[in-house]
PDB file as gemmi writes it, atoms N, CA and C in Angstrom:
CRYST1    1.000    1.000    1.000  90.00  90.00  90.00 P 1                      
ATOM      1  N   MET A   1       0.839  -1.164   0.000  1.00  0.00           N  
ATOM      2  CA  MET A   1       0.000   0.000   0.000  1.00  0.00           C  
ATOM      3  C   MET A   1       0.891   1.235   0.000  1.00  0.00           C  
ATOM      4  N   GLN A   2       0.543   2.181  -0.795  1.00  0.00           N  
ATOM      5  CA  GLN A   2       1.300   3.426  -0.862  1.00  0.00           C  
ATOM      6  C   GLN A   2       1.080   4.241   0.405  1.00  0.00           C  
ATOM      7  N   ARG A   3       2.062   5.065   0.735  1.00  0.00           N  
ATOM      8  CA  ARG A   3       1.973   5.918   1.915  1.00  0.00           C  
ATOM      9  C   ARG A   3       0.929   7.011   1.696  1.00  0.00           C  
ATOM     10  N   LEU A   4       0.175   7.286   2.721  1.00  0.00           N  
ATOM     11  CA  LEU A   4      -0.864   8.306   2.718  1.00  0.00           C  
ATOM     12  C   LEU A   4      -0.254   9.688   2.492  1.00  0.00           C  
ATOM     13  N   LYS A   5      -0.883  10.490   1.644  1.00  0.00           N  
ATOM     14  CA  LYS A   5      -0.470  11.881   1.454  1.00  0.00           C  
ATOM     15  C   LYS A   5      -1.531  12.745   2.116  1.00  0.00           C  
ATOM     16  N   LEU A   6      -1.183  13.345   3.233  1.00  0.00           N  
ATOM     17  CA  LEU A   6      -2.154  14.037   4.065  1.00  0.00           C  
ATOM     18  C   LEU A   6      -2.911  15.140   3.330  1.00  0.00           C  
ATOM     19  N   ASP A   7      -2.250  15.835   2.419  1.00  0.00           N  
ATOM     20  CA  ASP A   7      -2.914  16.927   1.717  1.00  0.00           C  
ATOM     21  C   ASP A   7      -3.852  16.450   0.615  1.00  0.00           C  
ATOM     22  N   GLN A   8      -3.786  15.181   0.232  1.00  0.00           N  
ATOM     23  CA  GLN A   8      -4.617  14.661  -0.849  1.00  0.00           C  
ATOM     24  C   GLN A   8      -5.575  13.559  -0.412  1.00  0.00           C  
ATOM     25  N   ASP A   9      -5.272  12.886   0.675  1.00  0.00           N  
ATOM     26  CA  ASP A   9      -5.985  11.658   1.008  1.00  0.00           C  
ATOM     27  C   ASP A   9      -6.854  11.738   2.254  1.00  0.00           C  
ATOM     28  N   ILE A  10      -7.135  12.925   2.716  1.00  0.00           N  
ATOM     29  CA  ILE A  10      -8.081  13.100   3.818  1.00  0.00           C  
ATOM     30  C   ILE A  10      -9.154  14.064   3.327  1.00  0.00           C  
ATOM     31  N   ARG A  11     -10.388  13.589   3.313  1.00  0.00           N  
ATOM     32  CA  ARG A  11     -11.498  14.381   2.769  1.00  0.00           C  
ATOM     33  C   ARG A  11     -12.699  14.360   3.706  1.00  0.00           C  
ATOM     34  N   PRO A  12     -13.413  15.487   3.786  1.00  0.00           N  
ATOM     35  CA  PRO A  12     -14.623  15.496   4.606  1.00  0.00           C  
ATOM     36  C   PRO A  12     -15.758  14.718   3.921  1.00  0.00           C  
ATOM     37  N   MET A  13     -16.684  14.243   4.735  1.00  0.00           N  
ATOM     38  CA  MET A  13     -17.825  13.481   4.242  1.00  0.00           C  
ATOM     39  C   MET A  13     -18.601  14.263   3.185  1.00  0.00           C  
ATOM     40  N   SER A  14     -18.744  15.562   3.356  1.00  0.00           N  
ATOM     41  CA  SER A  14     -19.510  16.366   2.399  1.00  0.00           C  
ATOM     42  C   SER A  14     -18.893  16.308   1.000  1.00  0.00           C  
ATOM     43  N   GLU A  15     -17.559  16.377   0.914  1.00  0.00           N  
ATOM     44  CA  GLU A  15     -16.885  16.251  -0.388  1.00  0.00           C  
ATOM     45  C   GLU A  15     -17.026  14.843  -0.937  1.00  0.00           C  
ATOM     46  N   PHE A  16     -16.935  13.858  -0.066  1.00  0.00           N  
ATOM     47  CA  PHE A  16     -17.045  12.461  -0.502  1.00  0.00           C  
ATOM     48  C   PHE A  16     -18.420  12.204  -1.097  1.00  0.00           C  
ATOM     49  N   ARG A  17     -19.469  12.697  -0.468  1.00  0.00           N  
ATOM     50  CA  ARG A  17     -20.840  12.492  -0.978  1.00  0.00           C  
ATOM     51  C   ARG A  17     -21.001  13.035  -2.391  1.00  0.00           C  
ATOM     52  N   THR A  18     -20.429  14.195  -2.652  1.00  0.00           N  
ATOM     53  CA  THR A  18     -20.625  14.824  -3.959  1.00  0.00           C  
ATOM     54  C   THR A  18     -19.648  14.338  -5.023  1.00  0.00           C  
ATOM     55  N   GLY A  19     -18.570  13.657  -4.598  1.00  0.00           N  
ATOM     56  CA  GLY A  19     -17.569  13.249  -5.581  1.00  0.00           C  
ATOM     57  C   GLY A  19     -17.151  11.802  -5.461  1.00  0.00           C  
ATOM     58  N   ILE A  20     -18.099  10.927  -5.142  1.00  0.00           N  
ATOM     59  CA  ILE A  20     -17.761   9.519  -4.903  1.00  0.00           C  
ATOM     60  C   ILE A  20     -16.984   8.913  -6.064  1.00  0.00           C  
ATOM     61  N   ALA A  21     -17.448   9.113  -7.282  1.00  0.00           N  
ATOM     62  CA  ALA A  21     -16.792   8.499  -8.443  1.00  0.00           C  
ATOM     63  C   ALA A  21     -15.334   8.940  -8.564  1.00  0.00           C  
ATOM     64  N   SER A  22     -15.076  10.224  -8.363  1.00  0.00           N  
ATOM     65  CA  SER A  22     -13.689  10.704  -8.486  1.00  0.00           C  
ATOM     66  C   SER A  22     -12.818  10.161  -7.356  1.00  0.00           C  
ATOM     67  N   PHE A  23     -13.382   9.999  -6.164  1.00  0.00           N  
ATOM     68  CA  PHE A  23     -12.601   9.453  -5.060  1.00  0.00           C  
ATOM     69  C   PHE A  23     -12.322   7.969  -5.265  1.00  0.00           C  
ATOM     70  N   LEU A  24     -13.292   7.239  -5.799  1.00  0.00           N  
ATOM     71  CA  LEU A  24     -13.047   5.831  -6.128  1.00  0.00           C  
ATOM     72  C   LEU A  24     -11.932   5.713  -7.159  1.00  0.00           C  
ATOM     73  N   LYS A  25     -11.947   6.585  -8.166  1.00  0.00           N  
ATOM     74  CA  LYS A  25     -10.898   6.575  -9.190  1.00  0.00           C  
ATOM     75  C   LYS A  25      -9.543   6.914  -8.566  1.00  0.00           C  
ATOM     76  N   GLN A  26      -9.514   7.897  -7.680  1.00  0.00           N  
ATOM     77  CA  GLN A  26      -8.261   8.274  -7.015  1.00  0.00           C  
ATOM     78  C   GLN A  26      -7.683   7.101  -6.242  1.00  0.00           C  
ATOM     79  N   VAL A  27      -8.518   6.415  -5.468  1.00  0.00           N  
ATOM     80  CA  VAL A  27      -8.052   5.277  -4.668  1.00  0.00           C  
ATOM     81  C   VAL A  27      -7.540   4.162  -5.573  1.00  0.00           C  
ATOM     82  N   HIS A  28      -8.259   3.910  -6.658  1.00  0.00           N  
ATOM     83  CA  HIS A  28      -7.842   2.864  -7.599  1.00  0.00           C  
ATOM     84  C   HIS A  28      -6.522   3.227  -8.286  1.00  0.00           C  
ATOM     85  N   ASP A  29      -6.406   4.462  -8.742  1.00  0.00           N  
ATOM     86  CA  ASP A  29      -5.219   4.889  -9.490  1.00  0.00           C  
ATOM     87  C   ASP A  29      -3.972   5.018  -8.624  1.00  0.00           C  
ATOM     88  N   THR A  30      -4.127   5.556  -7.421  1.00  0.00           N  
ATOM     89  CA  THR A  30      -2.956   5.822  -6.575  1.00  0.00           C  
ATOM     90  C   THR A  30      -2.588   4.655  -5.673  1.00  0.00           C  
ATOM     91  N   LYS A  31      -3.543   3.743  -5.438  1.00  0.00           N  
ATOM     92  CA  LYS A  31      -3.362   2.618  -4.505  1.00  0.00           C  
ATOM     93  C   LYS A  31      -3.144   3.106  -3.075  1.00  0.00           C  
ATOM     94  N   ARG A  32      -3.518   4.365  -2.806  1.00  0.00           N  
ATOM     95  CA  ARG A  32      -3.434   4.924  -1.463  1.00  0.00           C  
ATOM     96  C   ARG A  32      -4.828   4.933  -0.840  1.00  0.00           C  
ATOM     97  N   PRO A  33      -4.913   4.753   0.462  1.00  0.00           N  
ATOM     98  CA  PRO A  33      -6.221   4.833   1.113  1.00  0.00           C  
ATOM     99  C   PRO A  33      -6.715   6.269   1.161  1.00  0.00           C  
ATOM    100  N   LEU A  34      -8.010   6.431   1.311  1.00  0.00           N  
ATOM    101  CA  LEU A  34      -8.620   7.749   1.458  1.00  0.00           C  
ATOM    102  C   LEU A  34      -9.297   7.777   2.819  1.00  0.00           C  
ATOM    103  N   ILE A  35      -8.942   8.755   3.641  1.00  0.00           N  
ATOM    104  CA  ILE A  35      -9.543   8.911   4.962  1.00  0.00           C  
ATOM    105  C   ILE A  35     -10.725   9.862   4.812  1.00  0.00           C  
ATOM    106  N   ILE A  36     -11.875   9.422   5.296  1.00  0.00           N  
ATOM    107  CA  ILE A  36     -13.082  10.244   5.236  1.00  0.00           C  
ATOM    108  C   ILE A  36     -13.354  10.750   6.642  1.00  0.00           C  
ATOM    109  N   THR A  37     -13.554  12.065   6.755  1.00  0.00           N  
ATOM    110  CA  THR A  37     -13.766  12.672   8.062  1.00  0.00           C  
ATOM    111  C   THR A  37     -15.196  13.181   8.188  1.00  0.00           C  
ATOM    112  N   GLN A  38     -15.616  13.287   9.438  1.00  0.00           N  
ATOM    113  CA  GLN A  38     -16.918  13.876   9.745  1.00  0.00           C  
ATOM    114  C   GLN A  38     -16.710  14.736  10.981  1.00  0.00           C  
ATOM    115  N   ARG A  39     -17.035  16.005  10.854  1.00  0.00           N  
ATOM    116  CA  ARG A  39     -16.803  16.973  11.933  1.00  0.00           C  
ATOM    117  C   ARG A  39     -15.341  16.991  12.375  1.00  0.00           C  
ATOM    118  N   GLY A  40     -14.449  16.826  11.408  1.00  0.00           N  
ATOM    119  CA  GLY A  40     -13.023  16.918  11.674  1.00  0.00           C  
ATOM    120  C   GLY A  40     -12.360  15.668  12.218  1.00  0.00           C  
ATOM    121  N   LYS A  41     -13.123  14.597  12.362  1.00  0.00           N  
ATOM    122  CA  LYS A  41     -12.551  13.352  12.886  1.00  0.00           C  
ATOM    123  C   LYS A  41     -12.676  12.239  11.859  1.00  0.00           C  
ATOM    124  N   GLY A  42     -11.646  11.388  11.775  1.00  0.00           N  
ATOM    125  CA  GLY A  42     -11.682  10.263  10.855  1.00  0.00           C  
ATOM    126  C   GLY A  42     -12.796   9.294  11.215  1.00  0.00           C  
ATOM    127  N   VAL A  43     -13.625   8.910  10.215  1.00  0.00           N  
ATOM    128  CA  VAL A  43     -14.731   7.983  10.463  1.00  0.00           C  
ATOM    129  C   VAL A  43     -14.676   6.749   9.572  1.00  0.00           C  
ATOM    130  N   ALA A  44     -13.909   6.812   8.478  1.00  0.00           N  
ATOM    131  CA  ALA A  44     -13.848   5.672   7.568  1.00  0.00           C  
ATOM    132  C   ALA A  44     -12.591   5.753   6.715  1.00  0.00           C  
ATOM    133  N   VAL A  45     -12.232   4.586   6.172  1.00  0.00           N  
ATOM    134  CA  VAL A  45     -11.088   4.503   5.264  1.00  0.00           C  
ATOM    135  C   VAL A  45     -11.567   3.790   4.013  1.00  0.00           C  
ATOM    136  N   LEU A  46     -11.306   4.371   2.852  1.00  0.00           N  
ATOM    137  CA  LEU A  46     -11.651   3.763   1.571  1.00  0.00           C  
ATOM    138  C   LEU A  46     -10.377   3.202   0.959  1.00  0.00           C  
ATOM    139  N   LEU A  47     -10.392   1.888   0.660  1.00  0.00           N  
ATOM    140  CA  LEU A  47      -9.216   1.214   0.109  1.00  0.00           C  
ATOM    141  C   LEU A  47      -9.542   0.570  -1.224  1.00  0.00           C  
ATOM    142  N   ASP A  48      -8.553   0.478  -2.089  1.00  0.00           N  
ATOM    143  CA  ASP A  48      -8.654  -0.308  -3.303  1.00  0.00           C  
ATOM    144  C   ASP A  48      -8.789  -1.776  -2.901  1.00  0.00           C  
ATOM    145  N   VAL A  49      -9.613  -2.533  -3.600  1.00  0.00           N  
ATOM    146  CA  VAL A  49      -9.860  -3.933  -3.256  1.00  0.00           C  
ATOM    147  C   VAL A  49      -8.562  -4.744  -3.247  1.00  0.00           C  
ATOM    148  N   GLY A  50      -7.728  -4.575  -4.242  1.00  0.00           N  
ATOM    149  CA  GLY A  50      -6.464  -5.307  -4.307  1.00  0.00           C  
ATOM    150  C   GLY A  50      -5.569  -4.985  -3.130  1.00  0.00           C  
ATOM    151  N   GLU A  51      -5.533  -3.727  -2.736  1.00  0.00           N  
ATOM    152  CA  GLU A  51      -4.722  -3.320  -1.590  1.00  0.00           C  
ATOM    153  C   GLU A  51      -5.285  -3.910  -0.302  1.00  0.00           C  
ATOM    154  N   TYR A  52      -6.608  -3.957  -0.188  1.00  0.00           N  
ATOM    155  CA  TYR A  52      -7.237  -4.551   0.987  1.00  0.00           C  
ATOM    156  C   TYR A  52      -6.894  -6.039   1.087  1.00  0.00           C  
ATOM    157  N   GLU A  53      -7.006  -6.758  -0.038  1.00  0.00           N  
ATOM    158  CA  GLU A  53      -6.689  -8.189  -0.038  1.00  0.00           C  
ATOM    159  C   GLU A  53      -5.222  -8.431   0.325  1.00  0.00           C  
ATOM    160  N   ALA A  54      -4.327  -7.620  -0.204  1.00  0.00           N  
ATOM    161  CA  ALA A  54      -2.898  -7.754   0.120  1.00  0.00           C  
ATOM    162  C   ALA A  54      -2.665  -7.510   1.611  1.00  0.00           C  
ATOM    163  N   MET A  55      -3.360  -6.532   2.159  1.00  0.00           N  
ATOM    164  CA  MET A  55      -3.229  -6.227   3.575  1.00  0.00           C  
ATOM    165  C   MET A  55      -3.730  -7.399   4.430  1.00  0.00           C  
ATOM    166  N   GLN A  56      -4.838  -8.005   4.033  1.00  0.00           N  
ATOM    167  CA  GLN A  56      -5.378  -9.151   4.760  1.00  0.00           C  
ATOM    168  C   GLN A  56      -4.402 -10.326   4.728  1.00  0.00           C  
ATOM    169  N   GLU A  57      -3.774 -10.574   3.584  1.00  0.00           N  
ATOM    170  CA  GLU A  57      -2.792 -11.656   3.472  1.00  0.00           C  
ATOM    171  C   GLU A  57      -1.605 -11.416   4.396  1.00  0.00           C  
ATOM    172  N   LYS A  58      -1.149 -10.169   4.471  1.00  0.00           N  
ATOM    173  CA  LYS A  58      -0.029  -9.838   5.353  1.00  0.00           C  
ATOM    174  C   LYS A  58      -0.409 -10.046   6.823  1.00  0.00           C  
ATOM    175  N   ILE A  59      -1.619  -9.668   7.172  1.00  0.00           N  
ATOM    176  CA  ILE A  59      -2.082  -9.851   8.549  1.00  0.00           C  
ATOM    177  C   ILE A  59      -2.130 -11.336   8.892  1.00  0.00           C  
ATOM    178  N   GLU A  60      -2.662 -12.152   7.983  1.00  0.00           N  
ATOM    179  CA  GLU A  60      -2.723 -13.594   8.219  1.00  0.00           C  
ATOM    180  C   GLU A  60      -1.331 -14.191   8.391  1.00  0.00           C  
ATOM    181  N   LEU A  61      -0.387 -13.751   7.578  1.00  0.00           N  
ATOM    182  CA  LEU A  61       0.986 -14.240   7.695  1.00  0.00           C  
ATOM    183  C   LEU A  61       1.587 -13.845   9.044  1.00  0.00           C  
ATOM    184  N   LEU A  62       1.377 -12.611   9.456  1.00  0.00           N  
ATOM    185  CA  LEU A  62       1.891 -12.163  10.747  1.00  0.00           C  
ATOM    186  C   LEU A  62       1.255 -12.937  11.901  1.00  0.00           C  
ATOM    187  N   GLU A  63      -0.038 -13.257  11.773  1.00  0.00           N  
ATOM    188  CA  GLU A  63      -0.694 -14.064  12.806  1.00  0.00           C  
ATOM    189  C   GLU A  63      -0.078 -15.464  12.864  1.00  0.00           C  
ATOM    190  N   ASP A  64       0.230 -16.051  11.698  1.00  0.00           N  
ATOM    191  CA  ASP A  64       0.877 -17.361  11.662  1.00  0.00           C  
ATOM    192  C   ASP A  64       2.252 -17.313  12.316  1.00  0.00           C  
ATOM    193  N   VAL A  65       3.004 -16.258  12.048  1.00  0.00           N  
ATOM    194  CA  VAL A  65       4.326 -16.102  12.656  1.00  0.00           C  
ATOM    195  C   VAL A  65       4.187 -15.990  14.173  1.00  0.00           C  
ATOM    196  N   GLN A  66       3.223 -15.192  14.630  1.00  0.00           N  
ATOM    197  CA  GLN A  66       3.013 -15.032  16.075  1.00  0.00           C  
ATOM    198  C   GLN A  66       2.615 -16.346  16.715  1.00  0.00           C  
ATOM    199  N   THR A  67       1.763 -17.131  16.050  1.00  0.00           N  
ATOM    200  CA  THR A  67       1.382 -18.447  16.572  1.00  0.00           C  
ATOM    201  C   THR A  67       2.602 -19.347  16.676  1.00  0.00           C  
ATOM    202  N   SER A  68       3.449 -19.318  15.656  1.00  0.00           N  
ATOM    203  CA  SER A  68       4.675 -20.130  15.667  1.00  0.00           C  
ATOM    204  C   SER A  68       5.595 -19.735  16.812  1.00  0.00           C  
ATOM    205  N   ILE A  69       5.755 -18.457  17.018  1.00  0.00           N  
ATOM    206  CA  ILE A  69       6.612 -17.978  18.110  1.00  0.00           C  
ATOM    207  C   ILE A  69       6.060 -18.451  19.455  1.00  0.00           C  
ATOM    208  N   SER A  70       4.755 -18.351  19.629  1.00  0.00           N  
ATOM    209  CA  SER A  70       4.126 -18.799  20.885  1.00  0.00           C  
ATOM    210  C   SER A  70       4.320 -20.290  21.098  1.00  0.00           C  
ATOM    211  N   GLN A  71       4.183 -21.065  20.018  1.00  0.00           N  
ATOM    212  CA  GLN A  71       4.362 -22.512  20.129  1.00  0.00           C  
ATOM    213  C   GLN A  71       5.803 -22.854  20.505  1.00  0.00           C  
ATOM    214  N   ILE A  72       6.756 -22.187  19.900  1.00  0.00           N  
ATOM    215  CA  ILE A  72       8.168 -22.433  20.209  1.00  0.00           C  
ATOM    216  C   ILE A  72       8.464 -22.071  21.661  1.00  0.00           C  
ATOM    217  N   GLU A  73       7.942 -20.923  22.106  1.00  0.00           N  
ATOM    218  CA  GLU A  73       8.182 -20.478  23.481  1.00  0.00           C  
ATOM    219  C   GLU A  73       7.569 -21.427  24.501  1.00  0.00           C  
ATOM    220  N   SER A  74       6.479 -22.109  24.124  1.00  0.00           N  
ATOM    221  CA  SER A  74       5.822 -23.029  25.058  1.00  0.00           C  
ATOM    222  C   SER A  74       6.401 -24.439  24.975  1.00  0.00           C  
ATOM    223  N   GLY A  75       7.399 -24.625  24.116  1.00  0.00           N  
ATOM    224  CA  GLY A  75       8.039 -25.926  23.996  1.00  0.00           C  
ATOM    225  C   GLY A  75       7.360 -26.865  23.025  1.00  0.00           C  
ATOM    226  N   ALA A  76       6.416 -26.372  22.238  1.00  0.00           N  
ATOM    227  CA  ALA A  76       5.687 -27.223  21.300  1.00  0.00           C  
ATOM    228  C   ALA A  76       6.389 -27.346  19.949  1.00  0.00           C  
ATOM    229  N   GLY A  77       7.504 -26.678  19.774  1.00  0.00           N  
ATOM    230  CA  GLY A  77       8.216 -26.735  18.501  1.00  0.00           C  
ATOM    231  C   GLY A  77       9.004 -28.031  18.351  1.00  0.00           C  
ATOM    232  N   ILE A  78       9.428 -28.298  17.118  1.00  0.00           N  
ATOM    233  CA  ILE A  78      10.272 -29.469  16.865  1.00  0.00           C  
ATOM    234  C   ILE A  78      11.539 -29.006  16.158  1.00  0.00           C  
ATOM    235  N   GLU A  79      12.555 -29.824  16.234  1.00  0.00           N  
ATOM    236  CA  GLU A  79      13.843 -29.482  15.620  1.00  0.00           C  
ATOM    237  C   GLU A  79      13.710 -29.422  14.104  1.00  0.00           C  
ATOM    238  N   HIS A  80      14.564 -28.624  13.497  1.00  0.00           N  
ATOM    239  CA  HIS A  80      14.546 -28.417  12.046  1.00  0.00           C  
ATOM    240  C   HIS A  80      14.641 -29.735  11.281  1.00  0.00           C  
ATOM    241  N   ASN A  81      15.595 -30.575  11.647  1.00  0.00           N  
ATOM    242  CA  ASN A  81      15.797 -31.846  10.923  1.00  0.00           C  
ATOM    243  C   ASN A  81      14.561 -32.734  10.986  1.00  0.00           C  
ATOM    244  N   LYS A  82      13.900 -32.779  12.150  1.00  0.00           N  
ATOM    245  CA  LYS A  82      12.680 -33.583  12.280  1.00  0.00           C  
ATOM    246  C   LYS A  82      11.547 -32.997  11.438  1.00  0.00           C  
ATOM    247  N   ALA A  83      11.423 -31.682  11.439  1.00  0.00           N  
ATOM    248  CA  ALA A  83      10.381 -31.032  10.639  1.00  0.00           C  
ATOM    249  C   ALA A  83      10.622 -31.275   9.153  1.00  0.00           C  
ATOM    250  N   LYS A  84      11.864 -31.147   8.728  1.00  0.00           N  
ATOM    251  CA  LYS A  84      12.218 -31.376   7.320  1.00  0.00           C  
ATOM    252  C   LYS A  84      11.901 -32.809   6.915  1.00  0.00           C  
ATOM    253  N   ALA A  85      12.269 -33.761   7.743  1.00  0.00           N  
ATOM    254  CA  ALA A  85      12.003 -35.179   7.443  1.00  0.00           C  
ATOM    255  C   ALA A  85      10.500 -35.439   7.351  1.00  0.00           C  
ATOM    256  N   ALA A  86       9.730 -34.835   8.246  1.00  0.00           N  
ATOM    257  CA  ALA A  86       8.273 -35.026   8.229  1.00  0.00           C  
ATOM    258  C   ALA A  86       7.656 -34.451   6.957  1.00  0.00           C  
ATOM    259  N   VAL A  87       8.120 -33.287   6.544  1.00  0.00           N  
ATOM    260  CA  VAL A  87       7.594 -32.660   5.322  1.00  0.00           C  
ATOM    261  C   VAL A  87       7.959 -33.495   4.108  1.00  0.00           C  
ATOM    262  N   LEU A  88       9.198 -33.919   4.017  1.00  0.00           N  
ATOM    263  CA  LEU A  88       9.640 -34.720   2.875  1.00  0.00           C  
ATOM    264  C   LEU A  88       8.882 -36.050   2.804  1.00  0.00           C  
ATOM    265  N   LYS A  89       8.610 -36.624   3.958  1.00  0.00           N  
ATOM    266  CA  LYS A  89       7.846 -37.864   3.991  1.00  0.00           C  
ATOM    267  C   LYS A  89       6.427 -37.646   3.477  1.00  0.00           C  
ATOM    268  N   ARG A  90       5.822 -36.521   3.834  1.00  0.00           N  
ATOM    269  CA  ARG A  90       4.450 -36.211   3.390  1.00  0.00           C  
ATOM    270  C   ARG A  90       4.366 -35.987   1.890  1.00  0.00           C  
ATOM    271  N   VAL A  91       5.390 -35.396   1.315  1.00  0.00           N  
ATOM    272  CA  VAL A  91       5.365 -35.126  -0.132  1.00  0.00           C  
ATOM    273  C   VAL A  91       5.928 -36.273  -0.941  1.00  0.00           C  
ATOM    274  N   GLY A  92       6.317 -37.339  -0.267  1.00  0.00           N  
ATOM    275  CA  GLY A  92       6.749 -38.546  -0.963  1.00  0.00           C  
ATOM    276  C   GLY A  92       8.161 -38.538  -1.475  1.00  0.00           C  
ATOM    277  N   ARG A  93       9.048 -37.846  -0.824  1.00  0.00           N  
ATOM    278  CA  ARG A  93      10.451 -37.813  -1.252  1.00  0.00           C  
ATOM    279  C   ARG A  93      11.307 -38.628  -0.349  1.00  0.00           C  
TER     280      ARG A  93                                                      
END                                                                             
């Protein structure tokens, strides 16, 4: 996801209502999120679908890493050689 540009990517709800199509095009073209404000406070974020899916995949990967770290810390991990042998056995090598 591209870094937010504060002068371009934060818009009040009133502007968003009147220019939805142009804001959708901006989000699609720039791959940057658009922050929508109401009474000066952020209330929503508009993201390109592809950027949202990529973000979800990254979150899932980070959750898997955190689960792995927790398992290792609790003693549930196995040695590299044993894990490698188990994987190779499963794939038939």
